[in-house]
C-alpha positions, 0 to 999 in steps of 0.5 A: 233545173231553175224555171224562170219567172216568165216561164212560170207566167207562161206555163200558167197562162198556157194551162188557163188556155187549157181550162178556159179555151182559147176563144176570144170569150176566155179573155176575161177569165184569163185576165181575171185569174192572172189579176186574182193571183199577181196582183196585176196583169202585166205587159207580159201576160197581156201579150202571152194571153193574146197568144193563146187567144190568137188575138192582139195584144192591144186587144187585151191591153185595151180590155185590161185598160177599160175595167178599173178592177184590173191592173197593169201594175201591182196595187196594194193588198187592200184597195180602197174605193171611195164612190165619186157620185153626187150623191155621195159627195152630198152625203159627205164623201169628201170628209170620208176621202180627208180622213182616208187619207189622213190614215193612211198618209197617201192620196187618191191614186197612190199606194202606201209604200209597204204595199198594203193600201191604195186609194181611188175613186170610183163612179156609183156603186149603186149605193147612192141611197146608203152613201157615202159609199166605199168598197175594201176589196169586194166588200162594201161599206155603206153610210160611212162615217170617219169614224167608220174609216178608223175602224175599217183602216185598222181592221185590215192592219190587223188582217195583214199582220196575220197574213204577213206571219201566215206567209212566213210559215 
């Protein structure tokens, strides 16, 4: 008997509720786990989490849409966030933004067609003295130059190629 994707998601969310508990304080760990596994928190997942925690789905939705690291829709394997704070702008963030857009052939707020990269602006990352600052997934880069952008993108591309080959086996 085949299990539908929806049933699998429901079973996984029930297991998460068993693991983290069914209190409101379990919301973030559950959202983070769903995000890590599915690259987003779908509306179905939000409803199922709300059901497990006994809260209204709009409460789950408000948390997902409030936090930049939680997404309603899938993003690229590599989410590149460039700091938009004044210090980073003064240190050359606009040049870095132009280089990123040229390297990836997308604009900020978009994802490449192959699903590898998403570009986003982010407010201050706490690296104002080392700007321009950039975050690639959870890796912080400081004093970013256009040449570094090229190198970082190429490194991600090479890792993605290895990842894709490993996935096939």
